[in-house]
C-alpha positions as CSV (number, residue, x, y, z in Angstrom):
1,M,7.6,-18.0,20.3
2,T,9.6,-20.3,22.6
3,R,13.4,-19.9,23.1
4,A,13.9,-23.3,21.3
5,R,11.8,-22.1,18.4
6,R,13.7,-18.8,18.2
7,A,17.0,-20.7,18.3
8,Q,15.9,-23.0,15.5
9,R,14.7,-20.2,13.3
10,G,18.0,-18.3,14.0
11,W,20.0,-21.4,12.9
12,R,17.9,-21.8,9.8
13,T,18.3,-18.2,8.9
14,F,22.1,-18.4,9.4
15,A,22.4,-21.6,7.4
16,L,20.3,-20.2,4.5
17,C,22.4,-17.0,4.4
18,W,25.6,-19.0,4.4
19,L,24.3,-21.3,1.6
20,L,23.1,-18.3,-0.4
21,G,26.6,-16.8,0.0
22,V,28.1,-20.0,-1.4
23,A,25.5,-20.1,-4.2
24,S,26.0,-16.5,-5.1
25,T,29.7,-17.1,-5.8
26,A,28.7,-19.9,-8.1
27,A,25.8,-18.1,-9.8
28,A,25.5,-18.6,-13.5
29,D,25.9,-15.8,-16.1
30,P,23.0,-13.3,-16.4
31,T,19.9,-15.0,-17.8
32,P,18.2,-13.7,-21.0
33,P,15.1,-11.4,-20.7
34,I,11.8,-13.3,-20.8
35,T,9.4,-12.8,-23.7
36,L,6.3,-10.8,-22.8
37,Q,3.1,-12.6,-23.9
38,Y,0.8,-10.0,-22.4
39,V,0.7,-6.2,-22.5
40,E,1.6,-4.3,-19.3
41,G,0.0,-1.0,-18.5
42,D,-1.1,1.3,-15.7
43,L,-2.3,-0.6,-12.6
44,A,-2.9,0.2,-8.9
45,G,-4.5,-1.6,-6.0
46,S,-4.0,-3.0,-2.5
47,T,-4.0,-6.4,-0.9
48,T,-4.4,-7.6,2.7
49,I,-1.5,-9.4,4.3
50,W,-2.6,-12.4,6.4
51,S,-0.8,-14.6,8.8
52,E,0.3,-18.0,7.6
53,D,-2.9,-19.7,8.7
54,G,-5.1,-16.9,7.2
55,K,-6.7,-16.0,10.5
56,R,-4.9,-12.8,11.5
57,V,-4.4,-9.5,9.5
58,M,-0.8,-8.5,9.5
59,G,-1.0,-5.5,7.2
60,F,-1.6,-4.5,3.6
61,I,0.3,-4.0,0.4
62,E,0.1,-1.0,-2.0
63,Y,0.9,-1.7,-5.6
64,R,1.3,0.7,-8.5
65,Q,2.7,0.5,-12.0
66,H,2.8,3.3,-14.5
67,R,3.7,3.0,-18.2
68,Q,5.2,5.8,-20.3
69,N,5.9,4.6,-23.8
70,D,7.8,1.3,-23.4
71,R,9.1,2.1,-19.9
72,L,7.3,0.7,-16.8
73,H,7.8,2.0,-13.3
74,I,6.6,-0.3,-10.4
75,T,6.4,0.4,-6.7
76,R,5.2,-2.2,-4.1
77,T,5.1,-1.4,-0.4
78,A,4.1,-3.8,2.3
79,H,2.9,-2.0,5.5
80,F,2.8,-4.1,8.7
81,R,0.8,-3.5,11.8
82,D,3.9,-3.3,14.0
83,G,5.0,-0.2,12.0
84,S,7.7,-1.9,9.9
85,S,7.6,-2.0,6.1
86,D,9.2,-3.6,3.0
87,E,9.4,-1.4,-0.2
88,D,10.5,-2.4,-3.7
89,E,10.9,-0.4,-6.9
90,A,11.6,-1.5,-10.4
91,D,12.1,0.3,-13.7
92,V,11.9,-1.9,-16.8
93,W,11.4,-1.9,-20.6
94,V,8.3,-3.7,-21.7
95,G,8.5,-4.1,-25.5
96,S,8.7,-7.7,-26.8
97,H,10.7,-8.6,-23.7
98,L,10.9,-7.7,-20.0
99,E,14.2,-5.9,-19.6
100,S,15.3,-4.6,-16.2
101,I,16.9,-1.1,-15.9
102,A,17.0,-0.2,-12.2
103,G,15.5,-0.8,-8.8
104,R,15.6,-0.3,-5.1
105,S,14.7,-2.4,-2.0
106,I,14.2,-0.8,1.4
107,I,13.3,-2.7,4.6
108,R,12.3,-0.5,7.6
109,D,12.0,-1.6,11.3
110,T,9.1,-0.9,13.6
111,R,10.2,2.7,14.1
112,G,10.3,3.3,10.4
113,K,14.1,3.3,10.3
114,P,15.7,1.7,7.2
115,I,17.8,-1.4,8.1
116,V,18.3,-2.3,4.4
117,D,18.5,0.1,1.5
118,L,19.9,-1.2,-1.8
119,K,19.9,0.4,-5.2
120,I,20.3,-1.7,-8.4
121,N,21.8,-0.3,-11.5
122,V,21.5,-2.9,-14.3
123,P,23.3,-1.1,-17.2
124,G,26.1,-0.1,-14.7
125,K,26.2,-3.7,-13.3
126,R,26.3,-2.3,-9.8
127,I,24.6,-2.6,-6.4
128,T,25.0,0.2,-3.8
129,G,23.5,1.2,-0.5
130,F,23.7,-0.3,3.0
131,Y,22.4,-2.9,5.4
132,L,22.5,-3.4,9.2
133,D,24.2,-6.6,10.4
134,D,23.6,-7.1,14.2
135,G,23.2,-3.3,14.4
136,K,26.4,-2.5,12.5
137,R,26.0,-0.5,9.3
138,E,27.6,-2.2,6.3
139,K,28.2,-0.1,3.2
140,V,27.5,-1.7,-0.2
141,D,29.2,-0.6,-3.4
142,E,30.0,-3.6,-5.5
143,A,30.1,-4.7,-9.1
144,A,27.5,-7.4,-10.0
145,D,27.3,-9.6,-13.0
146,I,23.6,-8.8,-13.7
147,G,21.7,-8.0,-16.9
148,P,18.3,-7.1,-18.3
149,G,17.0,-10.6,-17.5
150,T,17.7,-10.1,-13.8
151,Y,14.4,-9.8,-11.8
152,W,13.5,-9.1,-8.2
153,G,10.5,-8.3,-5.9
154,P,7.6,-6.9,-7.9
155,L,8.9,-8.4,-11.2
156,F,8.2,-11.9,-10.0
157,N,4.5,-11.5,-10.7
158,I,5.2,-10.5,-14.3
159,V,7.5,-13.6,-14.7
160,L,4.7,-15.8,-13.4
161,K,2.1,-14.2,-15.7
162,D,4.4,-15.0,-18.7
163,F,5.5,-18.4,-17.5
164,A,4.0,-20.4,-20.3
165,A,5.7,-18.4,-23.0
166,N,9.2,-18.9,-21.5
167,A,9.3,-22.2,-19.5
168,T,11.1,-25.3,-20.6
169,R,8.7,-28.0,-19.7
170,D,7.6,-27.1,-16.2
171,S,10.5,-24.9,-15.2
172,L,11.8,-21.4,-15.7
173,V,15.2,-20.3,-14.3
174,F,16.0,-16.6,-14.0
175,Q,18.7,-14.5,-12.2
176,S,17.6,-12.5,-9.1
177,I,18.9,-10.3,-6.4
178,L,18.0,-11.1,-2.8
179,P,18.6,-8.9,0.3
180,T,19.7,-11.4,3.0
181,P,20.3,-8.6,4.3
182,R,23.5,-8.5,2.2
183,P,22.6,-8.5,-1.5
184,R,23.0,-11.9,-3.1
185,V,22.9,-12.5,-6.9
186,I,21.5,-16.0,-7.4
187,D,19.5,-18.0,-9.9
188,M,15.9,-18.8,-8.9
189,E,13.8,-21.6,-10.3
190,L,10.1,-21.2,-10.8
191,T,8.4,-24.6,-11.2
192,R,4.9,-25.5,-12.2
193,A,3.9,-28.0,-9.5
194,G,0.4,-29.1,-10.6
195,T,-3.2,-28.1,-10.0
196,A,-4.9,-27.2,-6.7
197,T,-8.1,-25.7,-5.4
198,V,-8.2,-22.5,-3.3
199,R,-11.2,-22.2,-1.2
200,R,-12.6,-18.7,-0.5
201,T,-15.7,-17.1,0.8
202,G,-18.5,-18.0,-1.7
203,G,-16.8,-20.9,-3.4
204,S,-13.5,-22.3,-4.6
205,I,-11.2,-21.5,-7.5
206,A,-9.2,-24.0,-9.6
207,V,-5.6,-22.9,-9.8
208,T,-2.1,-23.9,-10.9
209,R,0.5,-24.1,-8.1
210,Y,4.0,-22.8,-8.6
211,T,7.0,-23.1,-6.3
212,L,10.0,-20.7,-6.2
213,L,13.4,-21.9,-4.9
214,P,17.0,-20.9,-5.3
215,T,19.0,-23.2,-7.7
216,V,22.7,-23.7,-8.4
217,N,23.3,-27.3,-9.5
218,F,22.1,-30.8,-8.7
219,L,24.7,-31.2,-5.9
220,I,23.9,-28.2,-3.8
221,D,20.2,-27.7,-4.6
222,P,18.8,-30.3,-2.2
223,I,20.8,-28.8,0.7
224,L,20.0,-25.2,-0.3
225,Q,16.3,-25.9,-0.8
226,R,16.0,-27.7,2.5
227,F,16.7,-24.4,4.3
228,A,15.0,-22.1,1.9
229,P,11.6,-20.9,3.2
230,K,8.7,-22.4,1.3
231,T,7.4,-20.1,-1.4
232,E,4.2,-20.9,-3.4
233,F,2.1,-19.0,-5.9
234,F,-1.4,-20.0,-6.9
235,M,-2.5,-18.7,-10.3
236,D,-5.9,-18.9,-12.0
237,S,-6.3,-20.0,-15.7
238,G,-7.4,-16.6,-17.1
239,K,-5.7,-14.8,-20.0
240,P,-3.6,-13.2,-18.6
241,P,-3.3,-15.5,-15.5
242,A,-3.9,-13.7,-12.2
243,L,-2.5,-14.4,-8.7
244,V,-5.1,-15.9,-6.4
245,R,-2.8,-16.6,-3.4
246,F,0.8,-16.2,-2.3
247,A,2.2,-18.2,0.6
248,G,5.8,-17.6,1.6
249,P,8.3,-15.5,3.5
250,R,8.1,-11.8,4.1
251,N,11.8,-11.3,3.4
252,Y,15.2,-12.8,4.3
253,A,14.0,-13.1,8.0
254,G,11.7,-15.8,6.8
255,H,8.5,-14.6,8.5
256,P,5.7,-16.6,6.8
257,M,2.6,-14.7,5.4
258,R,-0.3,-15.2,3.0
259,L,-1.7,-12.8,0.3
260,E,-5.1,-13.3,-1.2
C-alpha cells in the first residue's frame, strides 16, 4: 500500500470514528427486540475468509451456537493468516423474540495480544473492558443505554434471517454496539437493496442484497454513510434464508474482506 493510500485510509478511519462519536451521543433509545420467525438451535461450522477480490485466502471463521432451553450461546472467531483474530460472543433469549443478555468482543494483534476486550452487560446497562489507542491502554467502565433489542457481531446474521418479519417496507433499524476501538452505541439500518446474482463454481445463485449502515437522522446520515465502509449481505430465498456472501470490513480498521 502506498503512503498516499495509507494516509487516505487513516483519514477515513479518523473521520468515521469522529462521526460515530457524534452519532453515539445522539443515538435513539434502545430498540425493541425483533420477532423470531425461525427456530434457533445447535449449529457449528467454518467459513473461509477471502480478500475483497475473492482471489486470496486471508483466514477462516469458526462459528458455534448452543441452545439450552430458551437460552442461546454464540461464539464466532475469525482467525487470520498473520496471526491476528477477532472474537465475538453473545448470550440471548430465543423465545418469541431475540433478547440480548450479554456479550464480549476481543480483537487480538498478530502476536495474539488483545488490543480490544469489551464485555457487554445488557440487564446492567454497562460496558466494561479496555482498548488500546495508539498503544495507550484505555479502561472502559461506563453506563450504556442499551436493552434486549441491542445486537452486535454474530447476532447480525439472525437479524438478517428474520428481516421479513420485522422490517418496515425495505428497512429495519436496530441498536448496536461497535468497537471503534472505543465502544460506540449507535443505530444501524439494514436495508433490502434489490436482487442480484452470485456466481460460484458450478453455477450461479439468485440472491437478495442487503446493505448495513449507521443511521442517526436525515441530516447527518449522508455524511456518516459516506465514510462508513461498504457492508453488504447476499441472502438466498430459502426458508430460513441463508447467507451466500458477505462483503465488508473486518472491523473498525476497515480492512475489506469477503465470506462465501
